[in-house]
FIKOLZA-1660 file (N, C-alpha, C; in steps of 0.1 Angstrom, whole numbers, plus 5000, padded with zeros to 4 digits):
% residues 261
   i   px   py   pz ch aa at
   1 7639 7756 2232  A  M  N
   1 7649 7762 2216  A  M CA
   1 7667 7765 2224  A  M  C
   2 7665 7773 2231  A  L  N
   2 7678 7778 2237  A  L CA
   2 7683 7766 2237  A  L  C
   3 7679 7757 2252  A  T  N
   3 7689 7745 2253  A  T CA
   3 7689 7733 2241  A  T  C
   4 7681 7736 2230  A  V  N
   4 7689 7722 2221  A  V CA
   4 7695 7728 2214  A  V  C
   5 7698 7746 2210  A  L  N
   5 7708 7749 2201  A  L CA
   5 7721 7747 2217  A  L  C
   6 7725 7749 2221  A  A  N
   6 7734 7747 2231  A  A CA
   6 7737 7734 2227  A  A  C
   7 7728 7728 2233  A  V  N
   7 7735 7710 2228  A  V CA
   7 7736 7707 2215  A  V  C
   8 7730 7710 2207  A  G  N
   8 7739 7714 2196  A  G CA
   8 7754 7715 2189  A  G  C
   9 7755 7728 2200  A  L  N
   9 7769 7733 2195  A  L CA
   9 7786 7727 2203  A  L  C
  10 7773 7721 2215  A  L  N
  10 7785 7717 2222  A  L CA
  10 7782 7697 2215  A  L  C
  11 7779 7696 2214  A  T  N
  11 7774 7689 2202  A  T CA
  11 7788 7682 2191  A  T  C
  12 7786 7698 2182  A  A  N
  12 7797 7701 2169  A  A CA
  12 7807 7699 2180  A  A  C
  13 7814 7708 2193  A  A  N
  13 7825 7711 2196  A  A CA
  13 7833 7697 2201  A  A  C
  14 7826 7687 2210  A  V  N
  14 7833 7678 2205  A  V CA
  14 7836 7669 2196  A  V  C
  15 7829 7668 2188  A  V  N
  15 7828 7663 2169  A  V CA
  15 7846 7662 2164  A  V  C
  16 7844 7674 2163  A  M  N
  16 7851 7684 2160  A  M CA
  16 7869 7682 2173  A  M  C
  17 7864 7684 2181  A  T  N
  17 7875 7685 2185  A  T CA
  17 7883 7668 2187  A  T  C
  18 7878 7660 2189  A  V  N
  18 7881 7643 2188  A  V CA
  18 7886 7638 2172  A  V  C
  19 7877 7641 2168  A  T  N
  19 7882 7647 2154  A  T CA
  19 7899 7652 2150  A  T  C
  20 7898 7659 2155  A  A  N
  20 7913 7672 2152  A  A CA
  20 7928 7665 2162  A  A  C
  21 7919 7655 2170  A  L  N
  21 7928 7650 2182  A  L CA
  21 7933 7638 2174  A  L  C
  22 7924 7627 2163  A  I  N
  22 7929 7614 2157  A  I CA
  22 7939 7625 2147  A  I  C
  23 7925 7632 2133  A  A  N
  23 7943 7639 2133  A  A CA
  23 7961 7638 2133  A  A  C
  24 7956 7651 2148  A  R  N
  24 7975 7656 2148  A  R CA
  24 7977 7644 2147  A  R  C
  25 7974 7628 2154  A  A  N
  25 7983 7618 2155  A  A CA
  25 7983 7613 2145  A  A  C
  26 7978 7607 2133  A  I  N
  26 7978 7602 2122  A  I CA
  26 7989 7613 2114  A  I  C
  27 7982 7622 2113  A  G  N
  27 7991 7636 2105  A  G CA
  27 7984 7637 2095  A  G  C
  28 7968 7636 2094  A  R  N
  28 7963 7637 2077  A  R CA
  28 7951 7648 2085  A  R  C
  29 7949 7655 2083  A  V  N
  29 7937 7663 2083  A  V CA
  29 7922 7660 2072  A  V  C
  30 7924 7651 2065  A  A  N
  30 7912 7647 2052  A  A CA
  30 7906 7643 2066  A  A  C
  31 7912 7631 2075  A  V  N
  31 7902 7625 2084  A  V CA
  31 7888 7635 2086  A  V  C
  32 7888 7648 2089  A  V  N
  32 7874 7653 2093  A  V CA
  32 7865 7651 2080  A  V  C
  33 7862 7649 2068  A  D  N
  33 7856 7642 2058  A  D CA
  33 7847 7634 2063  A  D  C
  34 7854 7622 2066  A  V  N
  34 7848 7610 2076  A  V CA
  34 7839 7615 2081  A  V  C
  35 7845 7623 2097  A  A  N
  35 7835 7627 2109  A  A CA
  35 7825 7637 2103  A  A  C
  36 7829 7645 2092  A  W  N
  36 7812 7658 2088  A  W CA
  36 7805 7646 2088  A  W  C
  37 7798 7638 2080  A  G  N
  37 7793 7630 2087  A  G CA
  37 7786 7627 2094  A  G  C
  38 7792 7622 2096  A  L  N
  38 7795 7615 2121  A  L CA
  38 7784 7623 2129  A  L  C
  39 7791 7634 2121  A  G  N
  39 7790 7646 2133  A  G CA
  39 7776 7653 2132  A  G  C
  40 7774 7657 2115  A  F  N
  40 7756 7655 2118  A  F CA
  40 7745 7648 2128  A  F  C
  41 7754 7633 2124  A  V  N
  41 7746 7622 2125  A  V CA
  41 7744 7620 2146  A  V  C
  42 7756 7626 2152  A  A  N
  42 7753 7631 2159  A  A CA
  42 7745 7644 2169  A  A  C
  43 7748 7649 2163  A  I  N
  43 7737 7664 2167  A  I CA
  43 7723 7659 2167  A  I  C
  44 7720 7652 2154  A  A  N
  44 7701 7648 2149  A  A CA
  44 7704 7641 2159  A  A  C
  45 7708 7630 2164  A  V  N
  45 7702 7622 2179  A  V CA
  45 7703 7631 2193  A  V  C
  46 7715 7635 2193  A  I  N
  46 7716 7644 2209  A  I CA
  46 7702 7651 2209  A  I  C
  47 7702 7661 2201  A  T  N
  47 7689 7677 2203  A  T CA
  47 7680 7671 2202  A  T  C
  48 7673 7655 2191  A  A  N
  48 7661 7645 2192  A  A CA
  48 7656 7645 2211  A  A  C
  49 7667 7644 2214  A  L  N
  49 7667 7632 2231  A  L CA
  49 7663 7645 2239  A  L  C
  50 7667 7650 2236  A  V  N
  50 7671 7669 2246  A  V CA
  50 7654 7677 2240  A  V  C
  51 7646 7679 2229  A  G  N
  51 7643 7686 2226  A  G CA
  51 7622 7678 2229  A  G  C
  52 7609 7689 2225  A  D  N
  52 7602 7689 2233  A  D CA
  52 7591 7686 2218  A  D  C
  53 7598 7682 2204  A  G  N
  53 7591 7689 2195  A  G CA
  53 7581 7677 2191  A  G  C
  54 7572 7678 2179  A  D  N
  54 7565 7670 2175  A  D CA
  54 7575 7655 2176  A  D  C
  55 7566 7643 2179  A  A  N
  55 7580 7634 2185  A  A CA
  55 7583 7625 2169  A  A  C
  56 7566 7626 2165  A  T  N
  56 7573 7622 2148  A  T CA
  56 7578 7623 2139  A  T  C
  57 7580 7643 2137  A  R  N
  57 7590 7641 2128  A  R CA
  57 7606 7649 2138  A  R  C
  58 7602 7646 2149  A  R  N
  58 7619 7649 2162  A  R CA
  58 7626 7640 2155  A  R  C
  59 7619 7622 2156  A  W  N
  59 7626 7613 2148  A  W CA
  59 7630 7611 2137  A  W  C
  60 7622 7618 2127  A  L  N
  60 7619 7613 2118  A  L CA
  60 7632 7617 2106  A  L  C
  61 7638 7628 2112  A  L  N
  61 7645 7637 2103  A  L CA
  61 7663 7629 2111  A  L  C
  62 7662 7621 2123  A  P  N
  62 7672 7619 2124  A  P CA
  62 7677 7607 2117  A  P  C
  63 7669 7602 2116  A  V  N
  63 7670 7591 2104  A  V CA
  63 7675 7593 2088  A  V  C
  64 7665 7603 2087  A  L  N
  64 7671 7613 2071  A  L CA
  64 7680 7615 2077  A  L  C
  65 7693 7619 2083  A  V  N
  65 7703 7623 2084  A  V CA
  65 7716 7613 2090  A  V  C
  66 7711 7600 2089  A  A  N
  66 7716 7586 2097  A  A CA
  66 7719 7585 2087  A  A  C
  67 7708 7585 2077  A  T  N
  67 7708 7574 2065  A  T CA
  67 7721 7580 2056  A  T  C
  68 7720 7592 2058  A  W  N
  68 7733 7603 2045  A  W CA
  68 7743 7606 2052  A  W  C
  69 7747 7600 2066  A  G  N
  69 7756 7607 2065  A  G CA
  69 7764 7591 2077  A  G  C
  70 7757 7586 2075  A  L  N
  70 7768 7567 2078  A  L CA
  70 7775 7569 2060  A  L  C
  71 7765 7565 2059  A  R  N
  71 7761 7561 2041  A  R CA
  71 7780 7571 2038  A  R  C
  72 7778 7585 2037  A  L  N
  72 7790 7589 2029  A  L CA
  72 7801 7587 2038  A  L  C
  73 7797 7587 2057  A  A  N
  73 7812 7585 2061  A  A CA
  73 7818 7570 2056  A  A  C
  74 7805 7561 2057  A  W  N
  74 7815 7545 2052  A  W CA
  74 7818 7550 2042  A  W  C
  75 7815 7555 2031  A  H  N
  75 7821 7556 2016  A  H CA
  75 7834 7564 2014  A  H  C
  76 7833 7575 2024  A  I  N
  76 7845 7583 2028  A  I CA
  76 7855 7575 2033  A  I  C
  77 7855 7575 2039  A  R  N
  77 7867 7556 2046  A  R CA
  77 7869 7548 2042  A  R  C
  78 7864 7539 2034  A  R  N
  78 7865 7534 2022  A  R CA
  78 7873 7539 2015  A  R  C
  79 7875 7551 2004  A  R  N
  79 7883 7556 1994  A  R CA
  79 7892 7559 2002  A  R  C
  80 7894 7564 2014  A  A  N
  80 7911 7572 2018  A  A CA
  80 7917 7564 2024  A  A  C
  81 7912 7543 2024  A  V  N
  81 7920 7536 2030  A  V CA
  81 7933 7533 2021  A  V  C
  82 7944 7539 2030  A  G  N
  82 7954 7539 2020  A  G CA
  82 7962 7548 2014  A  G  C
  83 7951 7557 2017  A  A  N
  83 7952 7572 2010  A  A CA
  83 7960 7578 2013  A  A  C
  84 7969 7594 2011  A  G  N
  84 7981 7599 2017  A  G CA
  84 7966 7617 2019  A  G  C
  85 7971 7625 2019  A  E  N
  85 7967 7638 2023  A  E CA
  85 7956 7644 2011  A  E  C
  86 7943 7648 2018  A  D  N
  86 7936 7652 2002  A  D CA
  86 7944 7663 1998  A  D  C
  87 7941 7665 1979  A  P  N
  87 7954 7678 1978  A  P CA
  87 7946 7690 1981  A  P  C
  88 7933 7689 1986  A  R  N
  88 7923 7699 1985  A  R CA
  88 7925 7710 2000  A  R  C
  89 7929 7699 2012  A  Y  N
  89 7934 7707 2023  A  Y CA
  89 7945 7711 2020  A  Y  C
  90 7954 7705 2010  A  E  N
  90 7971 7713 2007  A  E CA
  90 7973 7726 2007  A  E  C
  91 7961 7726 1994  A  Q  N
  91 7958 7746 1995  A  Q CA
  91 7954 7753 2001  A  Q  C
  92 7944 7742 2011  A  L  N
  92 7937 7752 2017  A  L CA
  92 7949 7760 2031  A  L  C
  93 7955 7750 2038  A  L  N
  93 7962 7755 2040  A  L CA
  93 7980 7764 2041  A  L  C
  94 7978 7758 2030  A  G  N
  94 7990 7768 2018  A  G CA
  94 8002 7761 2020  A  G  C
  95 7995 7744 2024  A  G  N
  95 8010 7733 2026  A  G CA
  95 8006 7722 2034  A  G  C
  96 8014 7711 2036  A  P  N
  96 8014 7701 2042  A  P CA
  96 8015 7704 2057  A  P  C
  97 8003 7699 2063  A  V  N
  97 8005 7701 2080  A  V CA
  97 8015 7698 2085  A  V  C
  98 8026 7692 2081  A  R  N
  98 8037 7691 2091  A  R CA
  98 8042 7703 2088  A  R  C
  99 8041 7711 2081  A  E  N
  99 8048 7722 2077  A  E CA
  99 8046 7733 2079  A  E  C
 100 8026 7737 2080  A  V  N
 100 8026 7753 2082  A  V CA
 100 8024 7750 2098  A  V  C
 101 8018 7735 2102  A  G  N
 101 8017 7735 2115  A  G CA
 101 8004 7727 2120  A  G  C
 102 7996 7721 2127  A  F  N
 102 7993 7723 2133  A  F CA
 102 7977 7732 2137  A  F  C
 103 7983 7740 2143  A  G  N
 103 7976 7750 2148  A  G CA
 103 7965 7759 2135  A  G  C
 104 7975 7759 2124  A  V  N
 104 7974 7764 2116  A  V CA
 104 7960 7753 2104  A  V  C
 105 7956 7743 2106  A  A  N
 105 7944 7732 2105  A  A CA
 105 7933 7729 2113  A  A  C
 106 7940 7735 2125  A  V  N
 106 7930 7740 2138  A  V CA
 106 7921 7748 2130  A  V  C
 107 7927 7759 2130  A  R  N
 107 7928 7773 2133  A  R CA
 107 7908 7769 2113  A  R  C
 108 7918 7767 2101  A  K  N
 108 7910 7766 2092  A  K CA
 108 7902 7759 2086  A  K  C
 109 7906 7752 2092  A  V  N
 109 7899 7733 2092  A  V CA
 109 7888 7731 2097  A  V  C
 110 7886 7724 2115  A  F  N
 110 7883 7724 2124  A  F CA
 110 7875 7729 2130  A  F  C
 111 7877 7746 2136  A  V  N
 111 7866 7754 2137  A  V CA
 111 7857 7759 2128  A  V  C
 112 7858 7764 2115  A  V  N
 112 7858 7767 2106  A  V CA
 112 7846 7754 2102  A  V  C
 113 7850 7738 2103  A  Q  N
 113 7834 7729 2099  A  Q CA
 113 7830 7722 2114  A  Q  C
 114 7833 7731 2119  A  G  N
 114 7825 7723 2134  A  G CA
 114 7812 7732 2138  A  G  C
 115 7815 7749 2134  A  A  N
 115 7805 7758 2134  A  A CA
 115 7799 7759 2122  A  A  C
 116 7800 7753 2106  A  A  N
 116 7798 7752 2099  A  A CA
 116 7790 7741 2099  A  A  C
 117 7788 7721 2108  A  M  N
 117 7781 7718 2111  A  M CA
 117 7768 7715 2123  A  M  C
 118 7772 7725 2131  A  W  N
 118 7760 7735 2136  A  W CA
 118 7756 7741 2129  A  W  C
 119 7760 7751 2123  A  F  N
 119 7748 7761 2112  A  F CA
 119 7747 7753 2106  A  F  C
 120 7742 7747 2097  A  I  N
 120 7738 7738 2087  A  I CA
 120 7726 7735 2089  A  I  C
 121 7734 7718 2105  A  S  N
 121 7721 7715 2113  A  S CA
 121 7707 7721 2120  A  S  C
 122 7712 7736 2117  A  L  N
 122 7702 7742 2121  A  L CA
 122 7685 7737 2119  A  L  C
 123 7683 7736 2108  A  P  N
 123 7667 7727 2110  A  P CA
 123 7666 7722 2111  A  P  C
 124 7672 7710 2119  A  V  N
 124 7673 7699 2119  A  V CA
 124 7670 7696 2139  A  V  C
 125 7676 7709 2136  A  Q  N
 125 7673 7712 2158  A  Q CA
 125 7661 7721 2161  A  Q  C
 126 7654 7728 2150  A  V  N
 126 7643 7734 2156  A  V CA
 126 7634 7722 2149  A  V  C
 127 7632 7714 2136  A  A  N
 127 7624 7705 2139  A  A CA
 127 7626 7697 2157  A  A  C
 128 7638 7686 2164  A  A  N
 128 7641 7690 2173  A  A CA
 128 7630 7694 2187  A  A  C
 129 7632 7707 2187  A  A  N
 129 7616 7720 2195  A  A CA
 129 7609 7726 2192  A  A  C
 130 7603 7721 2180  A  R  N
 130 7591 7730 2175  A  R CA
 130 7582 7719 2172  A  R  C
 131 7569 7723 2167  A  Q  N
 131 7557 7714 2161  A  Q CA
 131 7556 7714 2151  A  Q  C
 132 7552 7713 2142  A  V  N
 132 7551 7711 2127  A  V CA
 132 7540 7720 2125  A  V  C
 133 7537 7726 2114  A  S  N
 133 7529 7735 2111  A  S CA
 133 7524 7735 2096  A  S  C
 134 7533 7723 2088  A  W  N
 134 7529 7721 2075  A  W CA
 134 7532 7713 2070  A  W  C
 135 7526 7692 2078  A  W  N
 135 7530 7683 2071  A  W CA
 135 7535 7682 2056  A  W  C
 136 7522 7685 2049  A  P  N
 136 7531 7683 2031  A  P CA
 136 7543 7689 2029  A  P  C
 137 7545 7694 2036  A  V  N
 137 7557 7710 2032  A  V CA
 137 7568 7697 2043  A  V  C
 138 7565 7689 2048  A  V  N
 138 7576 7680 2057  A  V CA
 138 7577 7670 2044  A  V  C
 139 7567 7664 2041  A  V  N
 139 7569 7655 2031  A  V CA
 139 7574 7653 2015  A  V  C
 140 7569 7676 2011  A  A  N
 140 7579 7676 2001  A  A CA
 140 7594 7676 2002  A  A  C
 141 7596 7677 2017  A  G  N
 141 7611 7677 2024  A  G CA
 141 7615 7665 2018  A  G  C
 142 7606 7654 2020  A  C  N
 142 7617 7641 2019  A  C CA
 142 7616 7637 2008  A  C  C
 143 7610 7637 2000  A  V  N
 143 7611 7636 1983  A  V CA
 143 7624 7645 1978  A  V  C
 144 7627 7653 1983  A  L  N
 144 7635 7663 1982  A  L CA
 144 7655 7653 1987  A  L  C
 145 7652 7654 1998  A  W  N
 145 7657 7644 2004  A  W CA
 145 7665 7628 1996  A  W  C
 146 7654 7624 1993  A  L  N
 146 7655 7611 1989  A  L CA
 146 7663 7614 1974  A  L  C
 147 7655 7622 1966  A  V  N
 147 7666 7627 1951  A  V CA
 147 7680 7628 1954  A  V  C
 148 7682 7631 1960  A  G  N
 148 7696 7635 1971  A  G CA
 148 7704 7625 1972  A  G  C
 149 7694 7618 1982  A  V  N
 149 7709 7601 1981  A  V CA
 149 7704 7595 1973  A  V  C
 150 7694 7597 1964  A  V  N
 150 7696 7586 1952  A  V CA
 150 7711 7593 1951  A  V  C
 151 7709 7605 1940  A  F  N
 151 7715 7610 1930  A  F CA
 151 7730 7612 1939  A  F  C
 152 7728 7613 1945  A  E  N
 152 7744 7612 1957  A  E CA
 152 7751 7599 1953  A  E  C
 153 7743 7582 1957  A  A  N
 153 7745 7571 1965  A  A CA
 153 7753 7565 1949  A  A  C
 154 7743 7570 1934  A  T  N
 154 7741 7565 1918  A  T CA
 154 7751 7573 1916  A  T  C
 155 7759 7583 1917  A  G  N
 155 7773 7585 1915  A  G CA
 155 7784 7582 1918  A  G  C
 156 7781 7581 1931  A  D  N
 156 7793 7574 1940  A  D CA
 156 7797 7561 1934  A  D  C
 157 7781 7550 1928  A  A  N
 157 7782 7535 1927  A  A CA
 157 7794 7536 1906  A  A  C
 158 7788 7544 1902  A  Q  N
 158 7793 7544 1889  A  Q CA
 158 7804 7550 1892  A  Q  C
 159 7811 7559 1894  A  L  N
 159 7820 7564 1899  A  L CA
 159 7832 7552 1907  A  L  C
 160 7830 7544 1911  A  A  N
 160 7836 7533 1918  A  A CA
 160 7834 7523 1904  A  A  C
 161 7823 7525 1897  A  A  N
 161 7823 7513 1887  A  A CA
 161 7833 7517 1868  A  A  C
 162 7836 7528 1870  A  Y  N
 162 7842 7535 1860  A  Y CA
 162 7857 7524 1868  A  Y  C
 163 7863 7530 1880  A  K  N
 163 7880 7534 1886  A  K CA
 163 7879 7510 1877  A  K  C
 164 7870 7505 1879  A  K  N
 164 7877 7490 1880  A  K CA
 164 7869 7487 1863  A  K  C
 165 7872 7501 1856  A  D  N
 165 7867 7495 1840  A  D CA
 165 7886 7496 1837  A  D  C
 166 7889 7487 1833  A  P  N
 166 7903 7486 1822  A  P CA
 166 7903 7494 1811  A  P  C
 167 7886 7487 1809  A  D  N
 167 7889 7503 1796  A  D CA
 167 7886 7517 1792  A  D  C
 168 7883 7520 1806  A  R  N
 168 7880 7533 1809  A  R CA
 168 7890 7544 1802  A  R  C
 169 7878 7550 1795  A  G  N
 169 7889 7566 1791  A  G CA
 169 7896 7577 1807  A  G  C
 170 7901 7581 1802  A  P  N
 170 7905 7592 1812  A  P CA
 170 7902 7601 1820  A  P  C
 171 7885 7603 1814  A  V  N
 171 7885 7609 1824  A  V CA
 171 7865 7604 1821  A  V  C
 172 7858 7601 1836  A  M  N
 172 7845 7596 1835  A  M CA
 172 7838 7607 1837  A  M  C
 173 7831 7603 1824  A  D  N
 173 7818 7614 1815  A  D CA
 173 7809 7603 1816  A  D  C
 174 7804 7591 1823  A  R  N
 174 7797 7584 1815  A  R CA
 174 7782 7587 1831  A  R  C
 175 7765 7579 1830  A  G  N
 175 7760 7580 1832  A  G CA
 175 7757 7595 1840  A  G  C
 176 7756 7600 1852  A  L  N
 176 7747 7611 1862  A  L CA
 176 7764 7620 1857  A  L  C
 177 7776 7616 1859  A  W  N
 177 7787 7624 1856  A  W CA
 177 7787 7632 1841  A  W  C
 178 7779 7629 1833  A  G  N
 178 7778 7632 1815  A  G CA
 178 7773 7647 1817  A  G  C
 179 7760 7642 1831  A  W  N
 179 7755 7656 1831  A  W CA
 179 7758 7667 1842  A  W  C
 180 7765 7667 1850  A  T  N
 180 7774 7672 1857  A  T CA
 180 7787 7662 1864  A  T  C
 181 7795 7671 1866  A  R  N
 181 7808 7672 1867  A  R CA
 181 7806 7665 1887  A  R  C
 182 7798 7671 1896  A  H  N
 182 7794 7671 1910  A  H CA
 182 7784 7665 1910  A  H  C
 183 7782 7649 1906  A  P  N
 183 7769 7647 1916  A  P CA
 183 7772 7642 1928  A  P  C
 184 7779 7639 1935  A  N  N
 184 7779 7637 1947  A  N CA
 184 7774 7651 1958  A  N  C
 185 7776 7660 1952  A  Y  N
 185 7774 7672 1957  A  Y CA
 185 7767 7678 1950  A  Y  C
 186 7761 7678 1939  A  F  N
 186 7743 7683 1939  A  F CA
 186 7730 7673 1951  A  F  C
 187 7744 7664 1951  A  G  N
 187 7727 7655 1960  A  G CA
 187 7733 7661 1974  A  G  C
 188 7746 7661 1975  A  D  N
 188 7744 7661 1987  A  D CA
 188 7730 7676 1994  A  D  C
 189 7736 7690 1985  A  A  N
 189 7733 7700 1984  A  A CA
 189 7712 7700 1982  A  A  C
 190 7711 7691 1972  A  C  N
 190 7691 7682 1974  A  C CA
 190 7686 7682 1987  A  C  C
 191 7702 7673 1993  A  V  N
 191 7693 7665 2004  A  V CA
 191 7691 7674 2018  A  V  C
 192 7703 7683 2021  A  W  N
 192 7701 7697 2030  A  W CA
 192 7693 7708 2029  A  W  C
 193 7683 7706 2016  A  W  N
 193 7670 7717 2013  A  W CA
 193 7659 7708 2018  A  W  C
 194 7663 7697 2007  A  G  N
 194 7653 7693 2015  A  G CA
 194 7650 7689 2034  A  G  C
 195 7657 7689 2044  A  L  N
 195 7654 7693 2052  A  L CA
 195 7651 7702 2059  A  L  C
 196 7657 7709 2059  A  W  N
 196 7654 7729 2061  A  W CA
 196 7640 7724 2054  A  W  C
 197 7636 7724 2042  A  L  N
 197 7622 7718 2046  A  L CA
 197 7613 7712 2048  A  L  C
 198 7618 7701 2053  A  A  N
 198 7609 7690 2061  A  A CA
 198 7614 7698 2080  A  A  C
 199 7619 7702 2082  A  G  N
 199 7627 7707 2091  A  G CA
 199 7625 7720 2101  A  G  C
 200 7632 7729 2088  A  G  N
 200 7626 7745 2090  A  G CA
 200 7617 7753 2088  A  G  C
 201 7612 7752 2071  A  L  N
 201 7599 7759 2069  A  L CA
 201 7584 7749 2072  A  L  C
 202 7586 7740 2078  A  A  N
 202 7577 7731 2079  A  A CA
 202 7574 7735 2094  A  A  C
 203 7585 7742 2104  A  S  N
 203 7578 7746 2112  A  S CA
 203 7572 7758 2115  A  S  C
 204 7570 7766 2102  A  G  N
 204 7563 7784 2099  A  G CA
 204 7570 7786 2096  A  G  C
 205 7562 7799 2092  A  W  N
 205 7575 7812 2078  A  W CA
 205 7585 7820 2092  A  W  C
 206 7586 7816 2101  A  L  N
 206 7591 7825 2111  A  L CA
 206 7608 7814 2111  A  L  C
 207 7603 7803 2117  A  P  N
 207 7618 7792 2116  A  P CA
 207 7625 7784 2103  A  P  C
 208 7612 7795 2089  A  G  N
 208 7619 7784 2077  A  G CA
 208 7631 7797 2073  A  G  C
 209 7628 7812 2076  A  L  N
 209 7631 7823 2070  A  L CA
 209 7643 7822 2077  A  L  C
 210 7645 7819 2093  A  L  N
 210 7656 7820 2104  A  L CA
 210 7664 7807 2099  A  L  C
 211 7659 7799 2098  A  T  N
 211 7670 7785 2086  A  T CA
 211 7671 7787 2081  A  T  C
 212 7671 7790 2063  A  V  N
 212 7669 7787 2051  A  V CA
 212 7687 7797 2044  A  V  C
 213 7695 7803 2058  A  L  N
 213 7707 7804 2053  A  L CA
 213 7714 7790 2057  A  L  C
 214 7710 7776 2063  A  A  N
 214 7715 7767 2070  A  A CA
 214 7719 7756 2055  A  A  C
 215 7710 7758 2045  A  P  N
 215 7711 7750 2031  A  P CA
 215 7717 7760 2022  A  P  C
 216 7715 7773 2027  A  V  N
 216 7725 7780 2019  A  V CA
 216 7743 7776 2018  A  V  C
 217 7747 7779 2034  A  A  N
 217 7755 7773 2037  A  A CA
 217 7765 7763 2034  A  A  C
 218 7755 7755 2035  A  M  N
 218 7762 7736 2023  A  M CA
 218 7763 7741 2014  A  M  C
 219 7750 7745 2005  A  T  N
 219 7753 7749 1989  A  T CA
 219 7769 7760 1986  A  T  C
 220 7774 7769 1996  A  W  N
 220 7782 7772 1991  A  W CA
 220 7795 7764 2003  A  W  C
 221 7800 7755 2004  A  F  N
 221 7798 7751 2009  A  F CA
 221 7811 7737 1996  A  F  C
 222 7793 7730 1991  A  L  N
 222 7798 7721 1980  A  L CA
 222 7803 7727 1970  A  L  C
 223 7808 7740 1970  A  V  N
 223 7802 7744 1956  A  V CA
 223 7820 7754 1956  A  V  C
 224 7819 7763 1971  A  F  N
 224 7827 7769 1966  A  F CA
 224 7834 7772 1975  A  F  C
 225 7838 7758 1989  A  A  N
 225 7850 7762 1999  A  A CA
 225 7854 7747 1994  A  A  C
 226 7854 7740 2005  A  T  N
 226 7859 7727 2001  A  T CA
 226 7856 7721 1991  A  T  C
 227 7847 7724 1984  A  G  N
 227 7839 7709 1974  A  G CA
 227 7847 7716 1964  A  G  C
 228 7834 7717 1950  A  A  N
 228 7842 7714 1934  A  A CA
 228 7853 7725 1927  A  A  C
 229 7850 7736 1936  A  R  N
 229 7860 7747 1927  A  R CA
 229 7875 7743 1934  A  R  C
 230 7871 7740 1947  A  L  N
 230 7892 7734 1950  A  L CA
 230 7894 7720 1945  A  L  C
 231 7886 7714 1938  A  L  N
 231 7889 7700 1933  A  L CA
 231 7894 7704 1919  A  L  C
 232 7886 7713 1916  A  E  N
 232 7888 7715 1904  A  E CA
 232 7899 7725 1896  A  E  C
 233 7903 7730 1911  A  R  N
 233 7927 7732 1909  A  R CA
 233 7931 7716 1904  A  R  C
 234 7926 7713 1912  A  T  N
 234 7936 7698 1908  A  T CA
 234 7933 7689 1897  A  T  C
 235 7917 7686 1891  A  M  N
 235 7916 7680 1879  A  M CA
 235 7919 7684 1867  A  M  C
 236 7919 7697 1869  A  M  N
 236 7921 7710 1853  A  M CA
 236 7936 7705 1854  A  M  C
 237 7940 7701 1858  A  K  N
 237 7960 7693 1855  A  K CA
 237 7954 7680 1847  A  K  C
 238 7947 7671 1847  A  R  N
 238 7948 7660 1846  A  R CA
 238 7942 7661 1827  A  R  C
 239 7946 7651 1821  A  P  N
 239 7946 7646 1805  A  P CA
 239 7930 7645 1796  A  P  C
 240 7930 7652 1798  A  G  N
 240 7912 7652 1793  A  G CA
 240 7900 7664 1800  A  G  C
 241 7904 7662 1814  A  Y  N
 241 7897 7667 1825  A  Y CA
 241 7889 7690 1818  A  Y  C
 242 7898 7690 1810  A  P  N
 242 7895 7702 1809  A  P CA
 242 7880 7708 1796  A  P  C
 243 7884 7694 1785  A  E  N
 243 7878 7690 1777  A  E CA
 243 7866 7685 1783  A  E  C
 244 7864 7677 1792  A  Y  N
 244 7849 7675 1797  A  Y CA
 244 7844 7685 1805  A  Y  C
 245 7853 7692 1811  A  A  N
 245 7842 7707 1820  A  A CA
 245 7836 7715 1811  A  A  C
 246 7847 7712 1802  A  A  N
 246 7836 7725 1788  A  A CA
 246 7824 7724 1782  A  A  C
 247 7821 7704 1782  A  R  N
 247 7809 7703 1780  A  R CA
 247 7802 7695 1786  A  R  C
 248 7799 7699 1802  A  T  N
 248 7802 7694 1813  A  T CA
 248 7791 7704 1823  A  T  C
 249 7783 7706 1829  A  S  N
 249 7784 7715 1834  A  S CA
 249 7790 7716 1848  A  S  C
 250 7793 7721 1859  A  M  N
 250 7798 7718 1869  A  M CA
 250 7791 7718 1880  A  M  C
 251 7776 7721 1882  A  F  N
 251 7773 7716 1895  A  F CA
 251 7757 7713 1891  A  F  C
 252 7749 7720 1889  A  F  N
 252 7736 7716 1881  A  F CA
 252 7735 7708 1870  A  F  C
 253 7728 7695 1869  A  P  N
 253 7730 7683 1860  A  P CA
 253 7722 7689 1845  A  P  C
 254 7726 7693 1839  A  L  N
 254 7718 7694 1824  A  L CA
 254 7726 7689 1814  A  L  C
 255 7721 7688 1799  A  P  N
 255 7727 7680 1789  A  P CA
 255 7737 7683 1790  A  P  C
 256 7747 7678 1780  A  P  N
 256 7763 7676 1777  A  P CA
 256 7763 7683 1766  A  P  C
 257 7772 7695 1769  A  K  N
 257 7766 7704 1753  A  K CA
 257 7780 7702 1744  A  K  C
 258 7773 7701 1728  A  R  N
 258 7773 7692 1719  A  R CA
 258 7785 7702 1705  A  R  C
 259 7793 7695 1706  A  G  N
 259 7796 7698 1690  A  G CA
 259 7814 7709 1693  A  G  C
 260 7813 7716 1691  A  R  N
 260 7830 7725 1698  A  R CA
 260 7830 7733 1704  A  R  C
 261 7836 7734 1712  A  A  N
 261 7836 7740 1729  A  A CA
 261 7843 7755 1729  A  A  C
% end
């Protein structure tokens, strides 16, 4: 177990170091968003190689992580082509990286996200080193993972279709976006709660309790840190968005409110 955890930590450090070097070369901190999903894939695959847990689950989880992580990286990379720095990171850093200095970006972004990547992936690392105690919990985790992936991918597809529609309104409020302002973030949360069920809790009560903070941390990042709350500060300045926010749940999908806000 200690070997697996050490290898996972080293993998996260290597991924973030390479990402930081690329970010410095191109002058964009937002490249870390592409590396985010890829880093989880790297940790899942490498720890599965060095672990000696149940072989079926040890390789099932890397497949699930890769399906999620590669799709996410591809989607973000395609969206970022030709774009400038993400306003969220300028707010987080206190200004453009060329003004605040790259050391600030390393400390506030790359070190934090590298540590978070290792911590959040703990259930996957545990699965690489432990035997399965409850297979029904693995199945439940896979079902929740599937719900999250479908939710996230559907939300992204609906947003892409909205951007191509010449008759679109000022705010995307169709489909899943009419029930939650951030369906992609909600889908991400479901994915990692599912992986905790399949990798952490399915290994026994103690591994489950020791790793439950992993999906909690991912949910916190998605809602409060680099996700929804930070994005909302920019979106609230757009025409029609405050009205949309008044009738639509920020994170958990809920029926839209009717009548006067």
